[in-house]
C-alpha positions as CSV (number, residue, x, y, z in Angstrom):
1,M,-25.9,59.1,14.1
2,E,-26.0,61.5,11.2
3,G,-29.5,62.4,10.1
4,I,-31.1,61.6,13.4
5,R,-32.8,64.6,14.8
6,I,-33.8,65.0,18.5
7,L,-36.1,67.7,19.8
8,V,-35.2,69.0,23.3
9,V,-38.1,70.8,25.0
10,D,-37.3,72.6,28.2
11,D,-37.9,76.2,29.4
12,D,-34.6,76.1,31.4
13,V,-32.0,77.4,28.9
14,Q,-29.1,75.9,30.8
15,I,-30.6,72.5,31.0
16,A,-31.5,72.6,27.3
17,R,-28.0,73.7,26.3
18,A,-26.5,70.9,28.4
19,L,-28.7,68.3,26.8
20,E,-27.9,69.7,23.4
21,M,-24.1,69.4,24.0
22,L,-24.6,65.8,25.4
23,L,-26.6,64.7,22.3
24,R,-24.4,66.5,19.8
25,G,-21.4,64.8,21.3
26,E,-23.0,61.5,20.2
27,G,-23.5,62.7,16.7
28,Y,-27.2,63.6,16.9
29,E,-28.8,66.7,15.3
30,V,-30.6,68.7,18.0
31,V,-33.5,71.1,17.8
32,R,-34.6,73.1,20.9
33,A,-38.0,74.4,22.0
34,G,-38.8,76.3,25.2
35,N,-42.3,75.0,25.7
36,G,-44.9,72.6,24.4
37,L,-46.4,75.0,21.8
38,E,-43.0,75.6,20.2
39,A,-42.4,71.9,20.2
40,L,-45.7,71.2,18.3
41,E,-44.7,73.8,15.6
42,I,-41.3,72.2,15.2
43,L,-42.8,68.8,14.8
44,K,-45.2,70.1,12.1
45,A,-42.3,71.7,10.2
46,G,-39.8,68.8,10.0
47,K,-38.8,65.3,10.7
48,I,-38.0,64.5,14.3
49,H,-37.0,61.0,15.5
50,L,-37.3,61.4,19.3
51,V,-38.5,64.0,21.8
52,L,-36.9,64.8,25.2
53,L,-39.7,66.7,27.0
54,D,-39.7,68.5,30.4
55,V,-42.9,68.1,32.3
56,M,-43.1,71.5,34.1
57,M,-43.2,74.3,31.5
58,P,-45.2,77.5,31.0
59,G,-47.8,77.7,28.4
60,L,-48.3,74.1,27.3
61,D,-46.7,71.7,29.7
62,G,-45.1,68.4,28.9
63,L,-48.2,66.3,29.8
64,R,-50.6,68.2,27.6
65,A,-48.0,68.5,24.8
66,T,-47.6,64.7,24.9
67,L,-51.3,64.2,24.4
68,R,-51.3,66.6,21.4
69,I,-48.2,64.9,19.9
70,R,-49.9,61.5,20.2
71,E,-52.8,62.6,18.1
72,T,-50.7,62.3,15.0
73,L,-47.2,60.9,15.8
74,N,-45.8,57.7,17.2
75,L,-42.2,58.8,17.6
76,P,-40.5,58.1,21.0
77,I,-41.1,60.6,23.8
78,I,-39.0,60.6,26.9
79,M,-40.3,62.8,29.8
80,L,-37.8,64.5,32.1
81,S,-39.1,65.6,35.5
82,A,-38.0,66.5,39.0
83,K,-41.0,64.7,40.2
84,T,-40.0,61.2,41.3
85,E,-43.1,59.6,42.8
86,D,-44.4,56.5,41.0
87,S,-47.8,58.2,40.6
88,D,-46.1,60.9,38.5
89,K,-44.3,58.4,36.4
90,V,-47.6,56.4,35.8
91,L,-49.4,59.7,34.8
92,G,-46.7,60.6,32.3
93,L,-46.8,57.1,30.7
94,S,-50.6,57.2,30.7
95,M,-50.4,60.4,28.7
96,G,-48.5,58.6,26.0
97,A,-44.8,58.9,26.9
98,D,-42.5,56.0,26.2
99,D,-40.2,56.6,29.2
100,Y,-39.9,58.8,32.2
101,V,-36.5,59.9,33.6
102,A,-36.3,61.7,37.0
103,K,-34.0,64.7,37.5
104,P,-31.2,64.8,38.3
105,Y,-30.3,62.0,35.9
106,H,-26.9,60.5,35.0
107,P,-26.0,61.6,31.4
108,Q,-24.8,58.2,30.4
109,E,-28.1,56.6,31.6
110,L,-30.1,59.1,29.7
111,L,-28.0,58.5,26.5
112,A,-28.6,54.7,26.9
113,R,-32.3,55.3,27.1
114,V,-32.2,57.6,24.1
115,K,-30.3,55.0,22.0
116,S,-32.6,52.2,23.1
117,H,-35.7,54.1,22.1
118,L,-34.2,55.2,18.8
119,R,-33.0,51.7,18.0
120,R,-36.5,50.3,18.4
121,Y,-38.2,53.1,16.6
122,L,-35.8,53.0,13.6
123,E,-36.0,49.2,13.4
124,L,-39.8,49.4,13.2
125,G,-39.5,52.1,10.5
126,T,-37.2,49.9,8.3
127,R,-39.7,47.0,8.5
128,Q,-42.2,49.2,6.8
129,E,-39.9,49.5,3.8
130,G,-38.4,46.1,3.8
131,G,-39.7,42.5,3.8
132,G,-40.7,41.9,7.4
133,E,-42.8,39.1,8.8
134,G,-46.0,40.1,7.1
135,L,-49.5,39.8,8.5
136,I,-50.6,38.3,11.8
137,R,-54.2,37.6,12.6
138,V,-55.7,36.7,16.0
139,G,-59.5,36.8,15.9
140,G,-60.5,40.2,14.8
141,L,-57.0,41.7,15.2
142,L,-54.9,42.1,12.1
143,L,-51.3,43.2,12.6
144,D,-49.2,44.3,9.6
145,Q,-45.6,44.2,10.7
146,R,-44.4,45.7,7.4
147,A,-46.7,48.7,7.5
148,M,-46.7,48.9,11.3
149,T,-50.5,49.0,11.4
150,L,-53.1,47.3,13.5
151,T,-56.8,46.9,12.7
152,V,-59.6,45.7,15.0
153,D,-62.5,44.3,13.1
154,T,-61.2,46.2,10.0
155,E,-61.1,49.5,12.0
156,P,-57.5,51.1,12.1
157,V,-56.0,51.6,15.6
158,R,-53.2,54.1,16.2
159,L,-50.4,52.7,18.3
160,T,-47.2,54.2,19.7
161,A,-43.9,52.5,18.9
162,K,-43.8,50.8,22.3
163,E,-47.5,49.7,22.1
164,F,-46.8,48.3,18.6
165,G,-43.8,46.4,20.0
166,I,-45.9,44.9,22.8
167,V,-48.8,43.9,20.5
168,S,-46.4,42.5,18.0
169,L,-44.6,40.4,20.6
170,L,-47.9,39.0,22.1
171,M,-49.6,38.4,18.8
172,T,-46.7,36.4,17.4
173,H,-47.1,34.1,20.4
174,P,-50.8,33.8,21.0
175,G,-51.6,32.0,24.2
176,V,-48.1,32.4,25.6
177,V,-47.9,34.3,28.9
178,F,-45.1,36.9,29.1
179,P,-44.0,38.3,32.5
180,A,-43.7,42.1,32.6
181,E,-39.9,41.8,32.7
182,K,-39.7,39.8,29.5
183,I,-42.0,42.2,27.7
184,Y,-39.8,45.1,28.8
185,E,-36.6,43.5,27.8
186,A,-38.0,42.5,24.4
187,V,-39.6,45.9,23.6
188,W,-37.4,48.4,25.4
189,Q,-34.3,46.3,24.6
190,E,-32.7,46.9,28.0
191,E,-32.4,45.2,31.3
192,A,-35.6,45.1,33.3
193,Y,-35.6,46.5,36.8
194,A,-38.9,47.4,38.7
195,V,-40.7,47.7,35.4
196,E,-44.2,46.4,36.4
197,N,-45.8,49.9,36.5
198,T,-44.3,50.9,33.1
199,V,-45.6,47.7,31.4
200,M,-48.9,47.8,33.2
201,V,-49.6,51.4,31.9
202,H,-48.8,50.4,28.3
203,I,-51.0,47.3,28.6
204,R,-53.9,49.5,29.9
205,R,-53.5,51.9,27.0
206,I,-53.5,49.1,24.5
207,R,-56.7,47.6,26.0
208,E,-58.4,50.9,25.7
209,K,-57.7,50.9,22.0
210,I,-58.4,47.3,21.1
211,E,-61.1,46.1,23.5
212,I,-64.8,46.8,23.3
213,N,-64.9,46.7,27.1
214,P,-61.3,47.2,28.6
215,K,-62.5,45.9,32.0
216,E,-63.6,42.6,30.4
217,P,-61.0,42.1,27.7
218,N,-61.5,39.7,24.9
219,Y,-57.9,39.7,23.6
220,L,-55.3,41.1,26.0
221,K,-55.5,39.1,29.2
222,V,-53.7,39.3,32.5
223,V,-52.6,36.1,34.2
224,W,-52.4,37.2,37.8
225,G,-49.0,36.8,39.4
226,I,-47.4,35.8,36.1
227,G,-47.9,38.2,33.2
228,Y,-49.8,39.1,30.1
229,K,-50.9,37.3,26.9
230,I,-53.0,37.6,23.8
231,E,-55.8,35.1,24.0
232,K,-56.0,32.5,21.1
233,H,-59.0,33.0,18.9
234,Q,-60.6,31.3,15.9
235,L,-60.6,33.4,12.8
236,P,-63.8,35.4,12.4
């Protein structure tokens, strides 16, 4: 994994060192930060491909750091936290994280998640340079799979890598209903297990970005008890 740089953000030096050893053992380059403010400075200074971010830290905590990162960057963010309640996980994902891993975690499970998120992120990045599938239009939505961009009525919308993956999947199959498990397997590229909340939070964030009224969506619809779809539209 030469050239792939992962930022580890944790104020516990022992945990940070253990994560660094684990990741370097897989060939990744590792940069460490002790809090959210240090992480933001590192992200400004150089290319980072993924962030492992502790939630509870002094200064700028992981939740607020994620919000700041999402203002400019779409790279994968995996939150690490001793909090295991579903509400904590939903909050982390709502802030813009791509994944939420509870401590203590199994090292191999964490590595699997890291590889999955990197694979998806890097594949989307190569589409920007290569041929790709081109443009997809559904009503006022225009998705450019080569440039990884989405516009709504000509206005650009910033999406995270996971949000882009979900929108791309649904827009390439307008009118088709995808269960949460199928969306997760296609976008996260791993087996789905109890993923309804994770997918739901991402769907909610996408709605807030593309719908005039998220509570009465025009594009991204829920089919209760089944899944989600992008509604078919005539071209504007």
